[in-house]
VEXNUBA-670194 format. One record per residue (C-alpha): x, y, z; residue in three letters. Coordinates in steps of 0.05 Angstrom, whole numbers. Each point is the difference from the previous one (the first is absolute). Example, Ala and Ser with C-alpha at 12.3 -4.5 7.8 and 13.67 -1.06 7.14 Angstrom:
<recs>
+--------+--------+--------+-----+
!      x !      y !      z !   r !
+--------+--------+--------+-----+
!    246 !    -90 !    156 ! ALA !
!     27 !     69 !    -13 ! SER !
+--------+--------+--------+-----+
</recs>
This chain:
<recs>
+--------+--------+--------+-----+
!      x !      y !      z !   r !
+--------+--------+--------+-----+
!   -392 !    432 !   -167 ! UNK !
!     74 !      9 !    -16 ! UNK !
!     55 !    -31 !     43 ! UNK !
!     19 !     71 !     20 ! UNK !
!    -69 !     15 !     28 ! UNK !
!      1 !    -67 !     37 ! UNK !
!     67 !     17 !     33 ! UNK !
!    -24 !     68 !     23 ! UNK !
!    -64 !    -31 !     26 ! UNK !
!     37 !    -51 !     42 ! UNK !
!     -1 !     39 !     65 ! UNK !
!      3 !    -63 !     43 ! UNK !
!     43 !    -40 !    -48 ! UNK !
!     63 !      3 !     41 ! UNK !
!    -30 !    -37 !     59 ! UNK !
!    -29 !    -54 !    -45 ! UNK !
!     57 !    -12 !    -48 ! UNK !
!     55 !      6 !     52 ! UNK !
!     75 !      0 !    -14 ! UNK !
!     39 !     57 !    -31 ! UNK !
!    -49 !      7 !    -58 ! UNK !
!    -59 !      5 !     48 ! UNK !
!     38 !     53 !     40 ! UNK !
!      9 !     43 !    -62 ! UNK !
!    -73 !     -7 !    -19 ! UNK !
!    -19 !     21 !     70 ! UNK !
!     46 !     60 !     -3 ! UNK !
!    -26 !     22 !    -67 ! UNK !
!    -73 !    -13 !     17 ! UNK !
!      7 !     44 !     61 ! UNK !
!     -3 !     60 !    -46 ! UNK !
!    -67 !    -20 !    -31 ! UNK !
!    -71 !    -19 !     18 ! UNK !
!    -23 !    -63 !    -37 ! UNK !
!    -26 !    -70 !      8 ! UNK !
!     30 !    -58 !     37 ! UNK !
!     27 !    -62 !    -35 ! UNK !
!    -38 !    -59 !     28 ! UNK !
!     31 !    -68 !     14 ! UNK !
!    -39 !    -27 !    -58 ! UNK !
!     27 !     49 !    -51 ! UNK !
!     40 !    -56 !    -31 ! UNK !
!     30 !     20 !    -66 ! UNK !
!    -12 !     74 !     15 ! UNK !
!     46 !     -5 !     61 ! UNK !
!     52 !    -38 !    -42 ! UNK !
!     -2 !     54 !    -53 ! UNK !
!     12 !     55 !     51 ! UNK !
!     56 !    -39 !     33 ! UNK !
!     32 !    -14 !    -68 ! UNK !
!     -3 !     73 !    -20 ! UNK !
!     27 !     27 !     66 ! UNK !
!     54 !    -53 !     -3 ! UNK !
!     22 !     22 !    -68 ! UNK !
!      3 !     73 !     20 ! UNK !
!     38 !    -16 !     63 ! UNK !
!     51 !    -45 !    -35 ! UNK !
!      8 !     53 !    -54 ! UNK !
!     17 !     50 !     54 ! UNK !
!     50 !    -48 !     31 ! UNK !
!     31 !    -12 !    -69 ! UNK !
!      7 !     75 !     -9 ! UNK !
!     40 !      2 !     65 ! UNK !
!     44 !    -56 !    -26 ! UNK !
!     12 !     38 !    -65 ! UNK !
!     16 !     64 !     39 ! UNK !
!    -46 !     46 !    -39 ! UNK !
!    -67 !      5 !    -34 ! UNK !
!      3 !     25 !    -72 ! UNK !
!    -55 !     36 !    -38 ! UNK !
!     -3 !    -60 !    -47 ! UNK !
!    -12 !    -47 !     59 ! UNK !
!    -57 !     45 !     26 ! UNK !
!    -32 !      0 !    -69 ! UNK !
!      8 !    -75 !     -6 ! UNK !
!    -31 !     -7 !     68 ! UNK !
!    -61 !     38 !    -23 ! UNK !
!     -3 !    -40 !    -64 ! UNK !
!      7 !    -68 !     34 ! UNK !
!    -55 !     17 !     50 ! UNK !
!    -45 !     39 !    -48 ! UNK !
!     -5 !     53 !     54 ! UNK !
!    -48 !     57 !    -14 ! UNK !
!     30 !     69 !     10 ! UNK !
!    -47 !     14 !     57 ! UNK !
!     23 !    -62 !     38 ! UNK !
!     75 !     10 !     -5 ! UNK !
!      4 !     36 !     66 ! UNK !
!    -31 !    -61 !     34 ! UNK !
!     50 !    -47 !    -33 ! UNK !
!     57 !     47 !     18 ! UNK !
!    -23 !     -2 !     73 ! UNK !
!      7 !    -76 !      0 ! UNK !
!     66 !      3 !    -37 ! UNK !
!     30 !     51 !     49 ! UNK !
!    -25 !    -37 !     61 ! UNK !
!     34 !    -64 !    -23 ! UNK !
!     63 !     36 !    -22 ! UNK !
!      8 !     38 !     66 ! UNK !
!    -15 !    -54 !     51 ! UNK !
!     59 !    -39 !     26 ! UNK !
!    -23 !    -71 !    -17 ! UNK !
!     37 !    -33 !    -57 ! UNK !
!    -34 !    -30 !    -61 ! UNK !
!      2 !    -71 !     27 ! UNK !
!    -62 !      3 !     45 ! UNK !
!    -42 !     26 !    -58 ! UNK !
!     26 !    -54 !    -47 ! UNK !
!    -12 !    -54 !     52 ! UNK !
!    -72 !     23 !     13 ! UNK !
!    -15 !     -1 !    -75 ! UNK !
!     34 !    -67 !     -8 ! UNK !
!    -44 !    -29 !     55 ! UNK !
!    -64 !     30 !    -27 ! UNK !
!     12 !    -23 !    -72 ! UNK !
!     38 !    -65 !     15 ! UNK !
!    -53 !    -40 !    -38 ! UNK !
!      0 !     50 !    -58 ! UNK !
!     73 !      6 !    -23 ! UNK !
!    -21 !     33 !    -66 ! UNK !
!    -24 !     60 !     42 ! UNK !
!     68 !      5 !     33 ! UNK !
!     33 !     -4 !    -68 ! UNK !
!    -45 !     55 !    -26 ! UNK !
!     20 !     43 !     59 ! UNK !
!     74 !    -11 !    -17 ! UNK !
!    -14 !     19 !    -72 ! UNK !
!    -31 !     66 !     22 ! UNK !
!     62 !     15 !     41 ! UNK !
!     43 !    -17 !    -61 ! UNK !
!    -42 !     48 !    -42 ! UNK !
!     13 !     56 !     49 ! UNK !
!     74 !    -17 !      7 ! UNK !
!     13 !      3 !    -74 ! UNK !
!    -38 !     65 !    -11 ! UNK !
!     64 !     41 !     -5 ! UNK !
!     26 !    -49 !    -53 ! UNK !
!     47 !    -35 !     48 ! UNK !
!    -10 !    -48 !     57 ! UNK !
!     52 !     17 !     51 ! UNK !
!     40 !    -55 !     35 ! UNK !
!    -31 !     19 !     67 ! UNK !
!    -69 !     -9 !    -30 ! UNK !
!     18 !    -69 !    -28 ! UNK !
!     25 !    -21 !     69 ! UNK !
!    -64 !     26 !     31 ! UNK !
!    -44 !    -35 !    -50 ! UNK !
!     38 !    -65 !      8 ! UNK !
!     -7 !      2 !     75 ! UNK !
!    -75 !     14 !     -5 ! UNK !
!     -5 !    -57 !    -51 ! UNK !
!     33 !    -47 !     50 ! UNK !
!    -48 !     19 !     55 ! UNK !
!    -57 !    -13 !    -48 ! UNK !
!     26 !    -71 !     -9 ! UNK !
!     30 !      5 !    -70 ! UNK !
!     66 !    -36 !    -11 ! UNK !
!     59 !     27 !    -41 ! UNK !
!    -25 !    -31 !    -66 ! UNK !
!    -70 !     30 !     10 ! UNK !
!     29 !     68 !     15 ! UNK !
!     43 !     -4 !    -63 ! UNK !
!    -63 !    -15 !    -41 ! UNK !
!    -38 !     58 !     31 ! UNK !
!     59 !     47 !    -12 ! UNK !
!      4 !    -22 !    -72 ! UNK !
!    -74 !     11 !    -10 ! UNK !
!      7 !     71 !     25 ! UNK !
!     58 !     15 !    -46 ! UNK !
!    -45 !    -18 !    -58 ! UNK !
!     10 !    -43 !    -62 ! UNK !
!     45 !     51 !    -33 ! UNK !
!     51 !     -1 !     57 ! UNK !
!     -7 !    -69 !     30 ! UNK !
!      8 !    -71 !    -27 ! UNK !
!    -70 !    -26 !    -17 ! UNK !
!     19 !    -67 !     31 ! UNK !
!     15 !     36 !     66 ! UNK !
!    -67 !     35 !     -4 ! UNK !
!    -35 !    -68 !     -3 ! UNK !
!     47 !    -28 !     54 ! UNK !
!     27 !    -57 !    -44 ! UNK !
!     68 !    -20 !    -26 ! UNK !
!     19 !      4 !    -73 ! UNK !
!      9 !    -75 !      3 ! UNK !
!    -74 !    -10 !     19 ! UNK !
!    -43 !    -40 !    -47 ! UNK !
!    -57 !     31 !    -39 ! UNK !
!    -48 !    -35 !     45 ! UNK !
!     33 !     27 !     63 ! UNK !
!     -1 !     71 !    -29 ! UNK !
!    -74 !     -6 !    -18 ! UNK !
!    -16 !    -26 !     70 ! UNK !
!     38 !     58 !     34 ! UNK !
!    -34 !     51 !    -45 ! UNK !
!    -70 !    -27 !     12 ! UNK !
!     12 !     -2 !     75 ! UNK !
!     23 !     73 !      2 ! UNK !
!    -59 !     23 !    -43 ! UNK !
!    -49 !    -37 !     44 ! UNK !
!     29 !     24 !     66 ! UNK !
!      8 !     72 !    -20 ! UNK !
!    -63 !     13 !    -40 ! UNK !
!    -29 !     67 !     22 ! UNK !
!    -70 !    -30 !     11 ! UNK !
!     29 !    -52 !     48 ! UNK !
!     41 !     52 !     37 ! UNK !
!    -62 !     44 !      7 ! UNK !
!    -37 !    -59 !     31 ! UNK !
!     58 !     -9 !     49 ! UNK !
!     -4 !     71 !     24 ! UNK !
!     41 !     43 !    -49 ! UNK !
!    -32 !     69 !     -1 ! UNK !
!    -27 !     24 !    -66 ! UNK !
!     50 !     57 !      1 ! UNK !
!     57 !    -51 !    -10 ! UNK !
!    -31 !    -41 !    -56 ! UNK !
!     36 !     39 !    -55 ! UNK !
!     67 !    -22 !     28 ! UNK !
!    -22 !    -73 !      2 ! UNK !
!    -22 !      6 !    -73 ! UNK !
!     68 !     29 !    -19 ! UNK !
!     34 !    -59 !     35 ! UNK !
!    -42 !    -49 !    -40 ! UNK !
!     20 !     35 !    -65 ! UNK !
!     74 !     -7 !     18 ! UNK !
!     -9 !    -75 !     12 ! UNK !
!    -37 !     -7 !    -67 ! UNK !
!     54 !     37 !    -38 ! UNK !
!     55 !    -42 !     31 ! UNK !
!    -37 !    -64 !    -19 ! UNK !
!    -11 !     26 !    -71 ! UNK !
!     75 !     12 !     -7 ! UNK !
!     17 !    -70 !     23 ! UNK !
!    -55 !    -30 !    -44 ! UNK !
!     27 !     34 !    -62 ! UNK !
!     72 !    -16 !     17 ! UNK !
!    -15 !    -74 !      8 ! UNK !
!    -53 !     -5 !    -54 ! UNK !
!    -49 !    -26 !     52 ! UNK !
!    -72 !    -15 !    -18 ! UNK !
+--------+--------+--------+-----+
</recs>
C-alpha cells in the first residue's frame, strides 16, 4: 500500500497522533472512509507523520515565499512521486496547512520530537524542502530564512545547516569540502572519516528502516550521489588513495 493510501485510510489518525499534524490528518480523513491507524502501527505511523509534516511545511514555506510557482508544484509532485489520481488529496492537505493560522513552528517541533533519535530523517525532510524551494531555479531569501529556522528547531547548528545547504546546491555550485562538512585544512583521514559517516547515516536502506516512505527514497539516493561526487573531487584534488 502506498503512503497516499495509508494517509487517506487514517480516519482516526488525528486523535492518535495528536498535535497539528494529527489535526490535519483528522481533517483530511473526515472526507473518506478507511481504516484506523492502531497504536502499534509503528513505522507506518511515522511514515504518515513524516509525509504530512513535509506537505504542511511545504505549504508554510510557500506562504513565506509569497507565491507558489508552477515549477514548485511540479517539483512537489516529483519529490513525492504523487500519482495523478492522488494529487487532489495532497492538495487538500497542502491547502489546509496553508490556510490555518498556526505558524510553521508547531509542525517543526512535533517532527523534531518524533524523530529526535533519527536526525538523518529530519535532515532528509530538510532536503526535500530545499528541493521544492529551488524548483524555480532560485532559492529566495525568505525561503532560506524559513529553512534555517526549521533546521534550528530540528536541532541542527549553523555548521550543520551550512553543510545541508551546500549539499542541496550540488557539487557544481558548492564547495565539495562544505558538502562533507569539513574544512580545507582537514587531514585526509578526517575527510575520509566525515565521508564514511555521511554515507553510513544517509544510506537509503538505513533511512527506509527508520521510517522514510518508499516514495522519498529517490531523493535520498540523489543526496548520496552528491556526497560521493564531492568526495571524488576532493580525492582527485589531493591525490588521495
